[in-house]
C-alpha positions as CSV (number, residue, x, y, z in Angstrom):
1,M,123.9,66.1,88.0
2,S,124.3,65.8,84.2
3,K,125.6,68.8,82.2
4,S,122.2,69.3,80.6
5,T,120.4,69.1,84.0
6,A,122.9,71.6,85.4
7,H,122.2,74.0,82.5
8,R,118.4,73.6,83.0
9,V,118.6,74.2,86.7
10,A,120.8,77.3,86.1
11,A,118.3,78.5,83.5
12,N,115.4,78.1,85.9
13,V,117.3,80.0,88.6
14,R,118.1,82.8,86.2
15,A,114.5,83.0,85.1
16,E,113.2,83.2,88.7
17,L,115.8,85.7,89.7
18,T,114.8,87.9,86.8
19,R,111.1,87.5,87.4
20,N,111.6,88.5,91.0
21,D,114.0,91.4,90.2
22,I,116.8,89.8,92.3
23,R,120.3,90.7,91.2
24,Q,123.5,88.6,91.3
25,P,125.0,90.5,94.2
26,Q,122.1,89.5,96.4
27,V,122.6,85.9,95.5
28,T,126.3,86.2,96.1
29,A,125.6,87.6,99.6
30,A,123.0,85.0,100.4
31,L,125.3,82.1,99.4
32,S,128.5,83.7,100.9
33,L,130.2,82.9,97.6
34,S,132.4,85.0,95.3
35,Q,130.8,86.7,92.3
36,S,132.7,84.4,90.0
37,A,131.5,81.3,91.8
38,V,127.9,82.4,91.6
39,S,128.4,83.3,87.9
40,R,129.7,79.8,87.1
41,R,126.6,78.3,88.8
42,L,124.2,80.6,87.0
43,R,125.8,79.6,83.7
44,G,125.5,75.9,84.5
45,Q,129.3,75.4,84.5
46,V,129.2,74.3,88.2
47,D,126.3,72.5,89.8
48,F,124.3,74.2,92.6
49,T,124.4,72.1,95.7
50,I,121.1,71.2,97.4
51,T,121.9,73.7,100.2
52,E,122.6,76.4,97.7
53,L,119.4,75.8,95.8
54,S,117.5,75.9,99.1
55,V,119.1,79.3,100.0
56,V,118.4,80.7,96.5
57,A,114.8,79.4,96.6
58,K,114.2,81.0,100.0
59,L,115.6,84.3,98.6
60,I,113.2,84.1,95.7
61,G,110.3,82.9,97.9
62,I,109.7,79.5,96.3
63,E,110.5,75.9,97.1
64,A,113.9,74.5,95.9
65,R,112.1,71.7,94.0
66,D,110.5,74.4,91.8
67,L,114.0,75.1,90.4
68,I,114.7,71.5,89.5
69,P,113.4,70.3,86.1
70,D,110.6,67.7,86.2
71,G,112.7,65.0,84.6
72,A,115.6,65.4,87.1
73,R,113.5,65.1,90.3
């Protein structure tokens, strides 16, 4: 995933988490990752894996594809 795509995915994830009042500790628990690992993903410094996006999407109640920008699908 390109750096700009990773940042756009991260921005989409952050927006949906905020919209659905889901906090980072919930994401950390759902992904079984450390707080710092989740933080790096949410800032776009590290790519989310497809599995991670699927878990986050399920937590939010949407499809994983909804988190991926149109141009990157």
